C-alpha positions in Angstrom: -68.7 81.2 -61.5 -67.3 82.8 -64.9 -66.5 79.6 -66.6 -69.8 78.3 -65.4 -72.0 81.0 -67.1 -69.3 81.1 -70.3 -70.5 77.6 -70.7 -73.7 78.3 -70.4 -73.4 81.1 -72.9 -71.8 78.6 -75.4 -74.3 75.7 -74.6 -77.3 78.8 -75.5 -75.3 79.7 -78.7 -74.9 76.1 -79.9 -78.8 75.4 -79.2 -79.6 78.4 -81.2 -77.6 77.6 -84.1 -78.8 73.7 -83.7 -82.2 75.6 -83.6 -81.2 77.8 -86.7 -80.6 74.8 -89.0 -83.5 72.4 -88.0 -85.6 75.5 -89.3 -83.1 75.8 -93.0 -83.9 72.0 -93.6 -87.8 72.3 -92.7 -87.7 75.2 -94.6 -86.2 73.3 -97.8 -88.4 70.7 -97.3 -91.1 72.7 -97.4 -90.3 74.2 -100.1 -89.8 70.8 -102.1 -92.9 70.1 -101.3 -94.1 72.8 -102.8 -92.8 73.0 -106.1 -92.5 69.6 -106.6 -96.3 68.8 -108.1 -95.6 71.4 -110.3 -92.0 70.8 -112.1 -91.4 66.8 -110.6 -88.4 66.0 -108.3 -85.5 66.9 -110.3 -87.1 70.3 -111.3 -87.7 70.5 -107.1 -84.5 69.7 -106.3 -83.3 72.2 -108.6 -85.4 75.1 -107.4 -84.1 73.9 -103.9 -80.6 74.4 -105.0 -80.9 77.5 -106.5 -82.7 79.3 -103.8 -80.1 78.0 -101.1 -77.2 79.6 -103.8 -79.1 82.7 -103.8 -78.8 83.0 -100.5 -75.3 82.4 -100.2 -74.6 84.9 -103.3 -77.0 87.7 -101.1 -75.3 87.0 -97.6 -71.8 86.9 -99.3 -72.4 90.1 -101.3 -73.3 91.7 -97.7 -70.4 90.6 -96.3 -68.4 92.1 -98.9 -70.3 95.4 -99.0 -69.7 95.2 -94.7 -66.0 94.5 -95.4 -65.5 97.9 -97.7 -63.9 100.8 -95.2 -66.1 103.8 -96.1 -64.7 107.5 -95.8 -65.7 109.4 -92.9 -68.8 111.6 -93.8 -68.1 114.3 -90.9 -65.8 117.1 -91.3 -62.3 116.6 -88.8 -64.4 119.6 -86.4 -67.5 119.7 -86.6 -69.5 119.0 -83.5 -72.0 115.8 -83.8 -74.6 114.5 -81.6 -74.8 110.9 -79.7 -76.0 108.9 -82.3 -73.3 110.0 -85.3 -70.8 109.3 -82.7 -72.1 105.9 -82.1 -72.4 105.5 -85.5 -69.1 106.0 -86.0 -67.4 104.3 -83.3 -69.5 101.2 -84.5 -67.9 101.6 -88.2 -64.4 102.7 -86.5 -64.5 99.3 -84.4 -67.4 97.3 -84.6 -65.5 94.5 -82.7 -65.1 96.6 -79.4 -69.0 97.9 -79.7 -70.7 94.4 -80.4 -68.2 93.3 -77.1 -69.2 97.1 -75.4 -72.9 96.2 -76.1 -72.9 92.3 -75.2 -71.0 93.7 -71.7 -73.9 96.4 -71.2 -76.8 93.9 -71.9 -75.5 91.6 -69.5 -74.8 94.4 -66.9 -78.9 95.8 -68.0 -80.0 92.2 -67.1 -78.1 92.1 -63.0 -78.9 95.6 -62.1 -80.9 98.1 -64.6 -79.3 101.4 -62.7 -75.8 100.4 -64.6 -77.7 100.8 -68.1 -78.4 104.0 -67.2 -75.6 105.7 -66.2 -73.4 103.9 -69.4 -75.8 105.6 -71.1 -75.5 109.0 -69.6 -71.6 108.3 -69.7 -72.3 108.1 -73.4 -74.6 110.9 -74.5 -72.9 113.2 -72.0 -69.3 112.5 -73.7 -65.9 114.8 -73.3 -66.2 118.3 -73.8 -63.9 119.3 -76.7 -60.8 120.1 -75.7 -59.6 124.0 -75.9 -57.5 125.2 -78.4 
């Protein structure tokens, strides 16, 4: 049962990736057809290649900026709200946060009552330890 769901999830992800690839190729052809009357075949090909290179550079800058560790802006003893704690958790442990969000989404689809209890548990949190 779990293996079947895993296979279906992988099939859905591969279908999404294939449709994204088709969209990228279609956009490249559309850009080529748009600029070809103005700059010729070679110029249109150069513009398409340049736009693809620009997208790759922007993606690389985004990934490298996301990979750098950032210093925590919050003081060690400061009380924080739920949103600040959520952002701090996602920054510290992004893989666990992604897995938890996927699991929460699956649970919410199967039984919406679980979503309310997960949100309530996160917002209430734990009481700070007494010294």
